[in-house]
N, C-alpha and C positions, 0 to 999 in steps of 0.2 A: 872214831871208828867203832861201830857196834856190831857184834855178832850175836844173833838171837837164835838159840837152839830150841827145838821143839820136837814133839813126837814120842817122848818117853811114855812109859806106862807099865801096867802089870800084864804079864803074859805067861802062859803055861810053857813049860819046857817043850821044845820042839816047835814052838810057834814063831811068828815073825813080827818085826816092827820096822818101820822106816823113820829114821831121824832126819830132820832138816835143820839147816843152819843158814839163815839169811844175813847177809852182810850189807852194811850201809855206812856212809860217811862221805863227806864232800871230797876228801883227798884220797879216798880209797878206790883204787882201780882193781877190781876183783880179778881180772885176768892176769895181773902181775904177781899174784900171790899163790903160793902152794897152800892148800887147805888140808888141815888134819883133824882127826878125831882122836881124843884120848879118853880114858876112863879112870875112875878112882872108886874102888870098892872100900867099904868101911874098914878102917884100920890098916889100909894098904897104901902104897905110894901110887901116884898117878902114873899110868902106863900108856904107851903108844898103842893105838889100834889100827889106824889106816891113814893114808895121805894120798893126795892127788895133785899133780902139778899141771901147769898149762904152759907149754913152751912151743913156739913155732906153729901154733894152731892145732896142736895135739896134746893129749894128756897121757901121763904115766901114773900108774897106781902102785901103791905099796901097802903091805899088810903085815901085821904081826903073825907069827906062826899060830897063835892060839885062835885066830879068827879066819885065817886063810881058808878058802873054799866055802865059808859060811856067810861072810859079810862082803858086801860090794859097795865101794865108794864111787860116787859120780858127782859131776858138777854141771850146772847150767849157768854159763857166764852171762846169758841174757837176763837171767833173774837174780844174778849175784847170790846164788844158793848152792850149797853143797849138801849131798845126801849120804846117808849110810843105811843101806838095806841090810837088815840083820835077819838071817834065816837060821833054822835049826838051833834056836836059842837054848842055852844051858843055864842052870842055876848059877854057875860060876861067872856068867856074863853080867850078873847083877852088879850095878855100879851107877854112879853119876857119870854121864857122858858129856864131854866138853868138845866143842869145836874150837879150832885155833887157826891162825894165819901167820905165814912168814914169807919173806922174800927169798928168792934165789933157791939154794939147793935143798934137797930132801934131807931131813933130819928126824930122828926119833926122840931126841931128848927135848923135854918140854920147855926148858929154859931158852931154847933157840927160837921159840915162837913169840911173835910180837903182840898179837892180839888174841883175846880169849872171850868166848861166850860164857854165859852164866851157868850152863850145865842143865841137863835134863835127866831125870831119874828113870832108869830101866830096872824093873824087878821081874825076875824070872822065877816062877814057882815050880817046885818039883812035883 
């Protein structure tokens, strides 16, 4: 299983970016997985950002308090891709962003996730 994250870059405070994470693998059925985004700032622990499930043909979304109302997670099961639309970015959003996948229930702890992408750097200048 491979998760390939992209879309990071340098943006001014108040700007927007959209991250993408494409999943692949012969045994990986994208629709069976809850997809999440985490981030890790320099000198800090990895933290949960957002997650999206796919159950019974519908999705549920989850956000950390720090990004709620500014970030939107979505998924396209036909493309095996999850997105993170980030608006109203702040300097404190600067971090390496990772996508991750797990089966079954929603969790915010990183060790519960089975697969990880390589990360994409987001830098927000003030």
